[in-house]
N, C-alpha and C positions, 0 to 999 in steps of 0.2 A: 383551547386547548393545550395542552403542556409542549412545554420544549419535547421530552423524556421520548410524549408522543410523535407531534411531528418526527424526527428525527430513527423510534423504533421500526415503520416502514422501508424506505432507503440502508439501513441498516444490518434488517432482516436481506433484502434485493441485495446487496453486496455478498453477505455471510456464503448465499446460496450459492451464487453464481463463483465464487471461488472453489465451492465443495465443485462444482460441477467441473468447471474448469481442469479440478483437481486431478479428479477419474474419469473426467476425459485426458486425459493425460498421460496418464500414467495405465488406459488399460489402451492406450497408442505406444508405451513404451515395451507395455507385457508384449503387443504383436509385433513390434519393431516396425513402427510404423513413422517412430525418427532413426534418422542414420546416427554410428559413433561415433562421437568428433573424437579425437589424438588427446592422449591428454596433455594439457598447461594450452588447451587452444584459445582459453576467455581465462590465457594470466594476469593475476593481480584489477581482475577489470570489476571485481563488489569494493578494491579499494580506491578505486578511481568515482564507480558510482555512491559508494557511501562519502567518499569525500566532497561531492558538487554535492549532494542532498542533505548534508551536512554545512555545508558554506548557503545555501540557497534556505536553509532552516536561519540561520542565523544574521539573515541578513530579512527577511521574512519580519521577524520578531523586533528588529533595530530599527526596520521603520515605523511599524504597526505606532499607533495615537493611544497614549495609553487611555482605557474608560473611564469614565468616572462613577463610584462604587452610588450603591445610592442604596433606600434599605425598604424595603417594605410593611414596616410593622406599624 
């Protein structure tokens, strides 16, 4: 079994889960299930979360040990 074959099932399951969540959340929003937030309720939250994610990714890539490339020729 190749890497792509092993990863296909979890990737498809994740995409189905995201699609299902999106449909349910949108339907809930259309019927008024979620409260309406005032303008600016999440002011700059995306900037803070994006910065933290970027620093975390940079740190994860920096501490990663280099792997040796081998040829299977």
